N, C-alpha and C positions, 0 to 999 in steps of 0.2 A: 604171535611171532611176526617179525618184519618180513616182508616178501623177499624172496631170494633175488639177488642182483641179476639183472639180465645180461647175458654175455654180449660183448660188442659185436655188432653185425659184421659179417665178412666184408672186407673192402671189395670194391668193384674189380673185375678182372683187368689185367694189364691193357688189353686192347680197348676196353671201355674207358680207362683212365687216360690213355693216349688220345682217344677221340675227344674226351672232355677238355683236355688241355688245349687241343687244337681248335675246337669249335667255341669254347667259352668266350662270350663277348667282353666280359670284364677281365682285364689282364691280371688284377690282383687275385681274383678267384681262380684263374688258370694257374697261378703260382701255388695256390693252396692245393690244387689237384696234383701238381708236381711234387709238392712236399709229402702228400699222402703216398704217392707212388714210390718215392725214395725211401720213406720210412717203412713201408709194408713190403716192398720188393727190392731190398738193398742189392740183390745180385743182378738185377736187370739194369742194363745201361740205356737210359733214354736216348733216342736217336739225336745225333748232333744237329741235323737240320731243324728238328723240332725245338731244340734248345735255342738255336740262333733265331728262329721265328719268334719265340717268346721274348727273347732278349730285345729284338727290334720293337715289338709291340709295347713292352714296358718303357723302352727309351722314348717312344713317340708319345704315349698317352699317360704313363704313370711312372715317371722316373724315381719317385720317392720309394717305390717298391723294388727297384733294381737291386739294392743291397740284399734283399731276401733271396733273390735268385742267385746272386753271386755267392752268397753264403752257402747255398746248396751244392754248388759245383765241386768244392773240395771233398764233399762227403761221398761223391760218386766213386764206385769201385773202379770204374774205367773213366778216368778224367778225360774230358774232351780237349782237343788241341785245335784252337781257332787261329785264324790268321790275324794280322794286326787290324784288319777291317772291323772285326768284332770289338776290339779295344776302342777303336774310334767311335763306334756306336755308343758304347758305354760312357766314355769320357765326354763326348760331345753332348750327350743327354744331361749329364751332371752339370756341364757348363751352362747350357740353356736354362736349366732349373736353378741356377745360382747356388749350387751345392759343391763349393770348391773342396771342402774337407773330404766329402765322399769321393770326389774325383782323385784327390791325392792318395787316399787309401787304396782305391782300385788300381791306380797307376803303380804304386809300390808293389802290389800283389799280382800284377798281370801274369807272371810265369805260373803261379800256383792256381790262379783263378781261371785263366783262359788259355794257358799253355803257350803264350807268345811273349816275346821280349818287346819292350817299347822302342819304336824307331822314332825318327824325327817328327812324324805325323802325330804320334801319341804325345810326344813332348809338347808339340804345338797346341794340342787339344787341352792339356793341363794348363799351359800358359794362358790360353784363352779363358779357361775357367777362373783363374785368378783375376784376370783383367775385368771380365764381366761382373764379378762380385766386388770389384773395386778394392781388391786386396793387392794394392800396387807394390808394397814392400815385398810381399811374397813373390809377385811377378818378377820384380827386379832381381831378387836373389836367385830365382829359378833360371832366369835367362842367363845370369852370370855363370851358373853352374854347368851350362851346356859345354862350354869350352874347357872346364876344369875336370870334367869326368865324373861329376856327381851322379848318383843313382846307378853307378856301375859302368856307364858307357860315356865316352867322349864323342860328341856329335857336333857337326858344323851346322850353324843356323842356316835355314834356307829362306827364300823370299817370303813365304807365309809367316815364318817366325818374325821377321823384321816388320811385316805388315801389322802383326798383332802388337808388337812393342810400340810401333808408331801410333797405333790407335790408343794404346795405354797412355802415352805421353800427351796426346791431344786431349783425351778425356779429362786428364787431371790438370790441363792448362799449361803444361810445360812445353810451350810452343818453340822456344829457342832450342831445346834439346831435340825436339822432333825435327826441326829444320836441319840441325846438325847431323842427325842420324840419316835423314834423307840424302843429304849431300855426300855422305860417306859410302853409300851403298855401292855405287859403281866402282869405287876404289877397292871395295871388298869383293868385287867380282860378281855382284848381284845387280841385275837390271830391274829397276822399278817397273811395275805394271800399272794398269789402270786402277786397281784397288789401292796401290800405294799412293798414286796421285790423288784419287778421290778422298782417301783418308786424310791426307795432309791438307787438301783444299778445305774440307769440312772443318778441320781444326783451326786453320787460319781465319776462315770466315767467322766462326763463333767467337774468335778473340780479336775481332776488328782489324784484321789484316787482309782486307779484301783485295787490295792491289797486288799483294804477294800471291794470292790465290789465282788471280787473273793472269799473272805472269806464268804460273805453272801451266795454265791452259795453252798459252802461246808456245810453251816449251815442248809440250808433248809430241807434236808431229816431228820435231827435230830429232827425237830419239825413237821414232817409229812406234809410238804408243798412241793408239786410237782412243780419244775420249768417248765415254759412253754417257747415257742419260744421267747416271748417278753423278758424274763429274759436273755436268751442266746444271743439274738440279741444285747441287751444293752452291754453285756460284750464283745462280739466280736467287736463291734464298738469301745469300749474303747481300746482293745488290738491293733487294727490296727491304731487307732489314735496316739498311742505312739510308733508305729513301733515294737510292741512286737509280732513278727511272732510266736515264740515258744509258747507263752502264748495263742495266738489265736488258734493255732492248737490243744492245749490241751483242750481248751473249746469246739472246734468243735468236737473233738473225744469223749468228754464226752456227747455232745448232740446226736451224732450219736448212741452211746451205750445206751442212756437213754430210757428205755421202755415207759416212760410216756410222752415223748415229741418228736417232730420230726421237722426238718427244714421246714420252710415255704418259700414262695417266697421272703419275706423280708430278711430272713436269707441268701438266695443265693445271693441276691443283695449285702449285707454287705460283704460276703465272697469273691465274685468275684471282687468287687471294691477294697477291702483291699489287696487281693493277687496281683492284677494287679499293684496297686500303689507301692507295695514292689517288683515288678518285679519277683514274684514267679509264673511264667506262667505255669510251669508243674503242680503245685498244683491247679492252677485255672482251668486247663483242667480237672483234676480229679473231682473237685467240679461240673463243668459243666456236666460231664458225669453222675454223681450221680443224679443231678437234673433231667436230661432227663429220666434216668432209673426209677425214682420215679414218672413219669408222671406229673411233674410240667411244665406248659407251660410258657417258658420265654417270657416276654413282650419286648416291644421296648427298654425300659431302660436297661434291663439285656443284651439283644443283643448288645446294644451300649457300655456297660461296657466291654464286651468281645472283641468287635472289637477294641475299644480304646487300651486295653491291648495288643492284638496281634500286632497292629500297633507299639506300643511302643517297643515291643520285636523284631521288624523287620520281623515278620512273616505275611507279607501283603497278601500272598496267603491264609493263614488260615483265615485272616480277610475277604477276598473276598468270601471265602466259606460260612462264617457265614452270610454275606450280601445276598448271593444267597438264603440261607435258609429263610431269612426274606422275600425276595420277593416271594418265593414259598409258604410261609405260609400266604401270603396276608397281612402282617403287614404294617402299614403306617409308612414309614421310615422318621425320622425327620432329620433336617439339621445337628444336632450334629453328627450323624452317618456319613454323607457325609463328614463333616469337618475332622473327624478322618481318614477316608479313604484317602482323598486328602493329608493330612499331612503325613500319613504313606507311601504312594507310592512316594511322593516327597523325603522323607528322605532316601529311598533306591535307588533313582535315576531313578525311573520308571515314569517319568513325563507324558508320553503319556497316561498311564492308569489313572493317576490322572486327566488328562483333561476329561476323560470319566465321572468320577464321578462329576466333575465340571459341565459338560453339563447336567447331570441328575438333579442337583439343579435348573438349569434354566428351564428345561422342567416341573419340579414339582412346580415351582413358589415359592420355599422356600429359595432361595439364600439370604444370609444376609451379612452384612459388615464383620462379622467374616470369612465367606467363602472367601471373597475377600482377607482379610488379610492373611489367611492361604495359599492361592494359590500364592499370590505375594511373600510371604516369601519362599515358596517352589521353585519358579522359581529362585529367587536370590541365594538360597543355591546351586542350580545346575548350577550357572553361566549364566543363561538365562536372561541377563539384559534387552535386547530389549523387550522380551516377558513380563517381569515384568512391565516395564514402560508403555507398550501398554495397559496392563490390568488396570493399574492405570488411564490412560486416559479414558478407557471405564467406569471405576467407576465414574469418574468426570461427565460423561454424563448420568449416571444411574438415573432414576427417583425415584426408590424405596428406594435407600440408598445413602449415601455420605461418603467420607473419614472421619475417626475419628482420634484421636490422635495416636491410635495404627497403623493405616495405614501409617501416616507420619513417625512414628518411624521406621516401617518396611522398608519403601521406602528409607529413609535416611541411615539407617544402611546397607541395602543391597547394595546401591550405594557405600558407603564407603568401605565395605568389598570386593567389586569387582573392586576397583581401580578407581572409578569415584568420587573422593573427590570434585572436582569443581562442578560437576552436583549436588551432594548432597547438597553442600553449596547453590547453586542457588535455589534448592527446599526448603531448610530451610528458606532462606530469603524471597522467594515468599509467603510461608505460613505465616510467621511473618507479612509481610506487609499487606496481605489480611485478617488478623485477625483470621486465622485458629487456632484451639486448638492444642497446642503442649505440650508434656509431657517431663519429664527430660530425657527419653531415646533418644529422637531425638537429644537433645543438647549433651548428653554424647557421642553418636556415632560420632558426628561431631568433638567434642573436642579431643576424643581419636584418630581419624584418623589423624587430623592435627598434633597432638603431635608425633605420630608414624612416620609421614612424615617429621618431623623436622620443621614444619610450626607453630612455637610456637606463633608468633604474631597473626596469623589467629585464632589460638585456643583461645587466650586471648580475641579476638574480639567477638567470639561466646559466651564465658563465660560472658563478660560484657553485651551483648545483652540479654542473658538469665536472668541475674539479673534485667535488665531494664524492661523486660517483666513480671516480677513478678513470675518467675519460680525458685524455690529454688534449688540451686545446691546440689548434693548428694556427698557421699564420692568417688564413682568412678570418678566423674568429677574432684574433687580436686586432687585425686591421679594421674590422667592422666596429669594434669597441673604440679604438682610437679615433676613427672617423666620427662616431657618434658623440664622443666627448668634445671633439673639436667643433662639431656643429652646434653643440649646446654651450659653447664658449667655456667649457671646463678643461682648460688646457693643462692644468697641473695634473688632473686625473688621467688625461691622455698620456702624459709623460710617465705617470705611475704605471699604467698598463704596459707601456713599452718596456719599462724596467722589469715587470713581472714576466713579460715575454722572453727577454734575454736570460733572466734568472732561471726560467723553466726549461732552458735549452732549446727554445724555438727560435730559429734564425729569422731576423727581419728580412723583408723583401723590399724591392724598390718602391712598391706600393706603400709599405709601412713608412719609409722615409719621406716619400712625397706627401703623404697625408699629414705627417707631423710637421714638416717644413711649412706646408701651406697653412695649417692651423696656427702655428707660431707666428708666421708673418701677418696673418689676419689679426692676431691678438697683439701685434706690434712688439713681439718679443724677438727682435731681429738678431740679437747676439746668440740666443739659443738656436734659432733657425740656422745661423751660420755654422754653429758648432755641430749640429746634426748633419749638415751638408758635408763638412770635413770628415766626420765619422763614416758617412755613407761612402765617400771616395776611398777612405782607408780600408774599408771592408770589401773593396773590389767592385762596387757598383758604379756605373757610369750615369751621371745625371742626365735626364732626358728633358724633353720640352716642358713637361709638367713641372719638373723641379725648377728649371730656369724661369718659368712663368711665375711661380710663387715668389721666387727671389726678386724678380724684377718688380712685381707688385709691391712687395715689402719695401724695397729700396726706394721706389717712387713715393710711397707714403711717408717714408722717412726723409724725404727731400734729398736723397742721394742719387740724383739723376745721372751723374757721370758714371757711378758704379753700375747703375742699371744699364746704361748704354754699353759699358764694357762687357757685361754679360751678353747683351744682344749681339755685339760684334763677335763674341766667342761662339754663339750659336751659329752665326753665318759662316764663320771660319771652319766649324766642324761639319758643315754641310747638313745640319739637322733641318727637318721640315718644320718650320714655324707656322702654326695654324692661325686662323683668324683670331682666335681668342687671345693668343699671346701678342699678336699685333695690336689688338685693341687695348690690352693692358699697358703696353708701352706708350701708345698714343695718348691714353688717358693720363699717364704719368707726366708725359711731356707737356700736355695742355695744362695740367694742374700747376706745373712749374712755369707757365708762361712761355714755354718753348714751342710755340705753335708752328713755326716754320719747319722745325725738325720733325714735328708730328706730321706735317703735310708731306715731307719727304718720305716718311714711312708709308703713308697712304699711297703715294705715287708708286712705290716699290710693290705694294700689295697688288695694284691693278695690273702690273706686268707679270705677276706670278700665276702659275697654274694652280687651281684648287685653293685659291686664297682670295676670293672675291670679297671686297668690303661689304659688310652687312649694315643693317640699320643702326646697330650699336656704334659702329665705326663713324657713321655720318653724324649721329647725335652727339658723340663726344667731340668731334671736330667742330661742329656748329657752335657748341657751347664755348670751346676755346677761342674760335674766331671772333665771336661777339664780345667775349671778355676783353679782348685787346683792340676792339673797334674795327676789325677787318670786315666791314659790311659787304663790300663788293665780292670778296672771296666767299663769304657766307652765302650770298645770293647765288653764286656759281655752284656752290656745293648743293644748295637746295635744288637747283635745276638738275644736277647730276643724280640726285635721289630719284626724281621723277623720270629722268631719261633712262635710268637703269631698271625701271619697272618696280621699284620699291614703293611700298605704301607707308607714308608717314604715320607714326603712332602718336599717342597723346604726349609722349616725351618729346618727340620731334616738334610738334606744334608749340608746346609750352616753352621749349628752348628758343624757338624762333620768336615767339611773342615777347618773351622776356628780353631777348637780345635786341630786338628792334626798339623796344621801349627804352632800354638802357642807353641806346645810341641816339635817343631823341627822334625816333621814327615811330612815334606812338600811333599816328593814323594808319600806317602800314601794319602795325601790330594788331590794331583793331580789325582790319580786313582779314588778317590771318586767323584771328579768333573766330570771325564769322565763318570763314572757310572751314575751320576745324569743326565748328558746330554743325554746319551743313553736311560735312563728311560723316560725322557721327550719326546724324539723322538718316542719311542714306544707308549706312550700315545697319541701323536698327530696322529700317524698312525692309532691307534685303533679308535679314534674319526672320522677320515676321512672315514675309511671303513664302520663303522657302520652307518654313515649318508648317504653314497652312497647306 
């Protein structure tokens, strides 16, 4: 026979259940005790203070269990009657937990659940629940219902209502309506407070209307509203977001002088982060000193911001001192701080010290894939290829993390930059074949290296595999291929790649056009170069000095000197900075066309300009032109200028002078120059020999 069923044990006595409900650390378990009390002692009314205590605990730490408690209340023989404060506890908890449907259900049942009617504060709590959950259409409909008497009562919105609506409009980006609502508040008899102002300021700043937000700050004292740190913080964030250092410092100085407000820890975070990103490290140090002097205890995040900034500035010793302060203060240092320190020390070439921070991440058990990527890059940047590849092998055997697309990009780029193109290609192919995730940086590094090495066929193979793998090429890849084909004099292939670029939806850049125009001009395809120049302008690009330099070179080769000079005059009229190279291009073109006097005028202009000192190429070109037309005396003066300016004639200079003197029937002088050239070469060889010994 089966054993007889055991009777259910008697439930604990009432006083024991009440004690369990009150002392149970887990709110969900406390609700279970209450459910047991209600089911086994239906005639006993639980004390209302106990119910409210449990309500608050659930609202604070376990809002998802609130519906269980609310569902019990109607079952009580003596239903409790709470004030609206209890309703606010419930509705606010659902709002914070992003449970708008639960908030709506509780709102509608407040009389039966809590024995109270919803006032304007309860309406605001439900409105806030809709806004936090981004249920904007529900929020709009509910706000409109207030004045129409929906849910049984007609209520006038108060300032908190409007602040919530204003936040809703700002969050969804409807700034015009937000500004309109703000402007109407005083007409409605509602005076904006600092929450109203800070809400609209934040919205304006996020949608690139910083000047409007700054105007609000100036307006606040006129209406007797004292700005607080939240207002200032919103404005400071906006200033730094747009790179407005001067505006940020004006707001900061206004805050410092404001007797009714003072910077808080969030302010210092905004200031230090913004100043470091703008590389204003002196000002960042001053802000840090003020923070410490005013007894604000910087946390890990603020320390991390300063360390990152100091490392960016190259002051790794200062960063190390801040790190030491963190250790002495007993702060728990996160991996982001270590990553900044590793990167900073590698950037200044102090790899041995970077390794120490690397070891610390291992001891602390916080090393991540980002740490590996930073260290591998640092090793490559310092030419430590073996160490970088060994660290990659260690990563592949790591149990806690594995290489990601950034790792492969870093590895392939590092190998390419250090002259290991074949090894980089092997790594790329192995990753492809084994199904590893690769991003465009991996492919672009490889394409760029092959193109620079003249291995255009290998570059095309990488490009084709990239497309086959479903990775979309970007403009740097197309630009590298176009440049590679132009360097290999395969101009038609360069134009073909350009067509593929536009067909694949990748927009050409000014680099694309400059590379194509230069290649076409060098290939003497002047009509096509002119066509691409027109297309470039039609697409909104402004030709720069490189564009004009290519066109001038092409026009000079095509013997269209007047057109080349017209472009030159256009450069001067535009106020563009013409560098030495473009001056030399024009001088060469003028000399080739026999217009040496005009070339000498360009040379004279060069000497009068800043940052455009004639170089040896300039002098060699002019010497050749002067000798061609028999200007021996001017050539001699130019030779003297070379020596007076501290330039050292090269083999081209000597050959040009020797040839020129001989062509002008000054052969004996040419012979002497030849002897001088030979002696100069012997002196150079002797110098090299002794310095190497």
